[in-house]
C-alpha positions in Angstrom: 14.4 5.0 -12.5 13.4 3.0 -15.7 10.6 0.8 -17.1 12.0 -2.6 -17.8 8.8 -3.8 -19.2 8.9 -1.5 -21.9 12.8 -2.1 -22.9 11.9 -5.7 -22.7 9.2 -5.4 -25.1 10.9 -3.2 -27.5 13.4 -5.7 -27.9 10.8 -8.4 -28.2 9.3 -6.4 -31.1 12.2 -7.6 -33.4 10.6 -11.4 -33.0 7.3 -10.2 -34.0 7.7 -8.8 -37.5 5.3 -10.9 -39.1 2.7 -9.4 -36.9 3.9 -5.7 -36.2 4.4 -3.1 -38.6 7.0 -0.7 -37.5 6.6 3.0 -37.3 9.3 5.3 -38.9 12.0 6.1 -36.4 10.8 9.9 -35.8 7.4 8.3 -34.7 9.0 5.7 -32.2 11.5 8.6 -31.0 8.3 10.8 -30.3 6.5 8.0 -28.6 9.2 6.8 -26.2 10.2 9.9 -24.3 6.4 10.4 -23.1 6.7 7.0 -21.3 9.9 7.0 -19.6 9.9 10.2 -17.6 10.0 9.6 -13.6 7.0 12.0 -13.1 3.8 10.6 -11.5 1.6 8.9 -13.9 -2.1 7.7 -13.9 -4.1 6.0 -16.2 -7.2 4.2 -17.2 -8.0 1.1 -19.4 -8.0 3.7 -22.4 -4.6 4.8 -21.9 -2.2 2.5 -23.8 1.3 2.7 -25.5 1.7 1.6 -29.1 4.6 1.0 -31.4 2.8 1.1 -35.1 2.7 2.5 -38.4 1.0 5.7 -39.3 1.1 9.2 -38.2 -0.5 10.8 -35.2 -0.5 14.1 -33.0 2.0 14.1 -30.2 0.7 13.9 -26.8 -2.8 12.4 -28.0 -4.1 9.0 -27.2 -3.0 6.5 -30.0 -4.7 3.2 -30.7 -4.1 0.6 -33.4 -6.1 -1.3 -35.7 -6.2 -5.0 -36.7 -3.5 -4.0 -39.2 -1.0 -2.2 -37.1 -2.3 1.3 -38.2 -2.1 4.1 -35.8 -5.7 5.9 -34.8 -5.7 9.0 -33.1 -8.2 9.6 -30.4 -7.4 12.8 -29.4 -5.8 14.3 -26.2 -5.2 11.7 -23.4 -6.2 12.6 -19.8 -6.0 11.0 -16.4 -9.4 9.8 -14.5 -10.0 10.2 -10.7 -9.5 7.3 -7.9 -11.3 6.7 -4.7 -9.5 6.9 -1.4 -11.3 4.6 1.2 -10.8 4.3 5.1 -12.2 1.3 7.0 -11.8 1.0 10.8 -10.2 -2.2 12.1 -13.1 -3.0 14.2 -15.6 -1.0 16.6 -14.1 2.3 18.1 -14.7 3.9 21.1 -15.3 7.7 20.4 -15.8 9.3 23.9 -12.9 11.9 23.9 -14.7 14.6 21.8 -12.3 15.1 19.0 -10.4 12.3 16.9 -8.1 12.4 14.0 -8.4 9.7 11.1 -6.0 8.7 8.7 -6.7 9.9 5.2 -7.3 6.4 3.7 -6.4 3.0 4.9 -7.1 1.5 8.2 -5.3 3.1 10.9 -6.6 3.5 14.4 -7.9 7.2 15.1 -6.0 9.1 17.4 -6.8 12.4 19.8 -3.4 13.6 18.5 -3.4 14.9 14.9 0.5 14.0 14.4 -0.1 10.5 15.0 -2.4 9.9 12.0 -1.2 12.5 9.3 -1.2 11.1 5.7 1.3 12.7 3.3 -0.1 13.3 -0.3 2.7 13.3 -2.8 0.6 14.7 -5.9 -2.0 17.6 -6.6 -5.7 16.7 -7.1 -9.1 17.8 -6.6 -10.7 16.0 -3.5 -14.6 16.0 -4.0 -17.6 13.6 -2.9 -16.9 12.8 0.6 -19.0 10.3 2.5 -19.1 8.4 5.6 -20.9 5.2 6.8 -21.5 4.1 10.6 -22.4 0.5 11.5 -24.7 1.8 14.1 -26.0 5.6 14.8 -24.5 7.4 17.4 -27.7 7.8 19.6 -30.3 10.3 20.2 -28.9 13.6 21.2 -25.4 12.6 19.8 -23.8 13.8 16.8 -20.5 13.6 14.9 -18.9 15.9 12.6 -16.4 14.9 10.0 -14.0 17.5 8.4 -11.1 16.8 6.2 -8.0 18.9 6.9 -5.2 20.1 5.1 -1.7 20.8 7.0 -3.7 20.9 10.2 -6.3 23.4 8.7 -10.0 22.6 8.2 -11.3 22.6 4.7 -14.7 23.1 3.4 -15.6 19.2 2.9 -17.3 18.2 6.0 -20.5 16.4 7.0 -22.3 15.4 10.3 -24.2 12.1 11.4 -26.7 13.0 14.3 -29.2 11.2 16.1 -30.9 7.8 16.9 -31.1 6.5 13.5 -28.7 8.3 11.0 -25.8 6.2 9.9 -24.3 7.9 6.7 -23.6 11.5 5.6 -22.0 13.1 2.6 -20.8 16.3 1.2 -21.0 16.4 -2.6 -20.9 19.9 -2.9 -17.5 21.3 -1.5 -14.0 20.5 -3.1 -10.5 21.4 -2.6 -7.2 20.7 -4.2 -4.4 19.0 -2.3 -0.8 20.6 -2.3 1.9 17.9 -3.0 3.8 17.3 0.1 1.1 18.5 2.6 -0.4 16.0 5.2 -4.0 15.2 5.3 -6.4 13.9 8.1 -10.0 13.7 8.8 -11.1 15.2 12.0 -14.1 14.0 13.9 -16.1 16.2 16.6 -18.5 14.7 18.8 -21.3 15.9 21.1 -23.2 14.3 23.4 -22.3 11.2 25.4 -21.8 8.1 22.7 -21.9 4.8 24.2 -21.9 2.8 21.1 -18.7 1.6 19.2 -19.2 1.9 15.5 -17.1 0.6 12.6 -16.5 3.8 10.6 -15.9 3.8 6.6 -15.1 6.6 4.5 -14.5 7.4 1.0 -13.4 10.7 -1.0 -12.7 11.1 -4.7 -9.2 11.8 -5.6 -9.0 13.5 -9.0 -11.2 14.9 -11.7 -14.4 13.0 -12.5 -15.9 12.9 -15.9 -18.1 10.4 -18.0 -15.2 8.9 -20.2 -13.0 8.3 -16.8 -10.8 11.2 -18.1 -10.2 14.6 -16.9 -7.2 16.2 -15.0 -3.7 16.8 -16.4 -2.5 14.9 -19.3 -0.2 11.9 -18.4 2.1 9.6 -20.2 0.3 5.8 -20.9 1.0 3.3 -18.5 0.2 0.3 -20.7 2.0 -1.4 -23.7 0.2 -2.5 -26.7 1.3 -3.9 -29.9 -1.2 -4.3 -32.6 -4.2 -4.4 -30.6 -2.5 -7.2 -27.9 -2.1 -5.8 -24.6 1.4 -6.8 -23.0 0.5 -5.2 -19.7 1.2 -2.6 -17.2 4.4 -0.6 -17.1 5.7 -0.4 -13.6 8.0 2.3 -12.4 10.9 0.7 -10.7 14.4 1.4 -9.3 17.2 -1.3 -9.6 18.1 -2.9 -6.1 21.7 -2.5 -4.6 24.4 -5.4 -5.0 24.2 -8.1 -2.3 28.1 -7.0 -1.5 26.8 -3.6 -0.3 24.6 -4.9 2.3 25.0 -6.2 5.8 23.7 -9.8 6.6 21.9 -10.5 9.9 21.3 -14.0 10.9 21.9 -15.2 7.3 22.0 -19.1 7.8 20.3 -21.1 5.3 18.8 -18.6 3.1 20.6 -17.4 -0.1 20.7 -14.1 -2.0 22.1 -13.4 -5.7 21.9 -10.4 -8.0 20.3 -11.3 -11.4 21.8 -9.5 -14.5 24.0 -7.5 -12.4 21.3 -5.1 -10.4 18.4 -5.7 -12.3 17.0 -7.9 -9.6 17.8 -10.0 -6.4 16.6 -13.6 -6.0 16.1 -14.5 -2.2 15.5 -18.2 -1.2 14.9 -19.7 2.0 14.5 -23.5 2.9 11.9 -25.2 4.9 12.3 -24.8 8.5 10.1 -24.4 11.7 9.7 -21.4 14.0 10.7 -17.7 13.4 14.2 -17.2 11.8 14.4 -14.0 10.0 17.5 -13.8 7.8 18.3 -10.4 6.5 20.3 -8.0 4.3 20.2 -4.5 5.4 21.7 -0.9 4.8 22.1 2.1 7.5 19.0 4.2 7.5 18.8 8.0 7.9 16.4 9.6 10.6 13.9 10.2 7.7 13.3 8.3 4.7 10.8 6.9 2.2 11.8 3.2 1.7 10.0 1.6 -1.1 10.6 -2.0 -2.4 9.0 -4.2 -5.3 8.8 -7.6 -5.2 7.1 -11.0 -6.4 6.8 -13.8 -3.7 6.2 -17.8 -4.2 4.7 -19.7 -1.3 2.2 -22.2 -0.6 0.7 -20.2 2.3 0.9 -22.9 4.8 1.7 -21.6 8.1 3.8 -18.4 8.8 6.3 -16.8 6.3 7.7 -13.3 5.5 9.4 -11.6 2.6 9.4 -8.0 2.8 10.9 -4.9 4.5 12.7 -5.1 7.9 13.5 -2.5 10.0 16.1 -2.9 13.0 17.6 -0.9 15.8 20.9 -2.7 15.0 22.3 -4.9 12.3 22.4 -7.8 14.9 20.6 -11.1 15.2 19.4 -10.0 18.8 18.2 -6.6 17.7 14.5 -5.9 17.7 12.7 -5.6 14.4 9.8 -4.5 12.6 8.3 -6.5 9.4 6.0 -5.2 6.7 5.2 -7.3 3.9 3.3 -10.5 2.5 2.0 -12.8 5.0 -0.4 -15.4 5.9 -2.7 -17.2 7.2 -6.1 -16.8 7.6 -8.0 -19.5 6.0 -4.6 -19.7 3.8 -5.4 -16.3 1.9 -3.0 -13.6 1.4 -2.5 -11.0 4.3 -0.7 -7.7 4.5 1.4 -7.8 8.0 3.3 -5.5 10.1 4.6 -7.5 13.2 7.1 -6.8 15.7 9.6 -9.3 16.7 12.1 -9.1 19.9 14.7 -10.7 18.0 15.4 -12.4 14.5 14.0 -15.3 16.1 11.4 -14.3 18.8 8.0 -13.1 17.7 6.3 -10.1 19.9 2.9 -8.9 18.3 1.6 -7.7 14.9 -0.1 -4.3 14.9 -1.5 -5.0 11.7 -2.7 -8.5 10.2 -5.1 -7.8 7.1 -6.5 -10.0 4.8 -5.9 -8.8 1.2 -7.4 -10.4 -2.2 -3.8 -10.3 -3.4 0.0 -9.2 -2.3 0.5 -5.9 -3.5 3.5 -5.6 -5.7 5.1 -2.5 -3.9 5.6 -2.1 -0.2 6.7 1.4 1.4 7.5 2.9 4.8 8.1 6.5 5.3 9.9 7.8 8.6 8.9 11.1 9.3 7.8 13.4 12.0 8.3 10.6 14.7 6.1 8.2 12.8 6.2 5.1 10.5 3.8 5.5 7.6 3.0 2.0 5.9 1.7 2.0 2.3 1.3 -0.2 -0.7 0.8 0.1 -4.5 0.2 -2.1 -7.3 2.4 0.3 -9.9 4.9 1.9 -7.7 3.5 5.4 -8.5 0.2 5.4 -6.6 0.4 4.2 -3.1 -2.4 4.1 -0.3 -1.3 4.6 3.3 -2.8 1.6 5.4 -1.3 2.0 8.6 0.8 4.3 10.8 2.5 4.3 14.3 5.4 5.9 16.2 8.8 4.9 15.0 9.8 4.2 18.5 6.7 2.6 19.5 8.2 -0.7 19.7 11.7 -0.1 18.4 14.4 2.1 20.4 16.4 4.0 17.8 15.9 2.5 14.4 18.9 2.7 12.3 18.9 0.0 9.7 16.4 -1.0 7.1 16.5 -3.7 4.2 15.1 -7.1 2.9 14.2 -10.2 5.0 12.8 -13.6 4.4 11.4 -15.9 7.0 9.9 -19.6 6.4 8.1 -21.0 9.3 5.9 -23.8 8.2 8.6 -26.5 8.0 6.7 -27.9 4.7 8.1 -26.0 1.5 10.5 -23.4 0.5 9.9 -19.5 -0.2 11.4 -17.5 -3.1 10.9 -13.8 -3.5 12.6 -11.9 -6.5 13.2 -8.2 -5.2 13.0 -6.0 -8.6 12.8 -2.3 -7.3 14.2 -0.7 -4.2 14.8 3.0 -3.6 15.1 5.5 -0.7 17.7 3.5 1.5 
């Protein structure tokens, strides 16, 4: 795993000699190891990486003035974030006990294992809140409790009666454990006849007035002489095209760029569903992640993302997860089922998104698929989950696919990160 933006930017510095004062080699060597490690990194707008002149205390937040001199601002720590949940429409809540995913928008279930959300880092959980679109009704109530690996935590709140539509717990807190699964349990009493939308949120990580708090982390930004060159993503090179099996590839093309630095996929215009895919054998449990950039005019349907299949054949059932459109020609994140590479079945999730995420991840664990998105390849938010055989029979292959259905213009996708398969 490496940070290609960082390495490119360091090479770029040679062309910026008139504007950048280089640090002594000892200082540069002290900074780079803090950025390159693969450990999880979080940051706020105040955490940056600089190559500049001057001296600083190792591990502290360092900024630069207009002359390229380093300014030491002391220790650098990560701020907290917010985990939101929003139901996808009104919910029927008559069974007594339901379990919600710990974030995203997946449907609740009476079976907790259907909604478990894996958390891959340790952090403080606090400031839990719940909002309903309509009250439960007179004599009815609902108690919401966060659960850690199937056990209730102290974080809980209750909504009761004919008028209350919200509750919160700003008193209790607990720490997540990396690798544990989390849900929110709802226990209802009375006879609930309404079908409310449910929104929840919780603070993930420490809270402080300056956006800091928590453990010290490596800076995720690159700045040279007060000019911000952007976010440093954590990426893993994709495989070679030769190592993958093609499925229904007729008009699409794929080519490795700079050996395995990226893969450029291109598909010309056509009408109708026609997924063209490059796959590899997938184990019974996996965490498959891709990072990509997509270019499309968003007219009609298309796809450029993760594909999961029973067999590496055009007639196999498949599940697609990735960018899509088109609700009023705005970006969507789609999870769709297909009877074959050319036959549509249904879409369990089609969610309007402000922009297409850079990273998509599917985890297969405990008999379920967990679908998540991220902007940096480090911090993921789960948006949906379902059974791994709810549509497929025996998932055995996963990879990258492209499809262009608008018969209007071509689609191009640059796949620059791939891990887990």
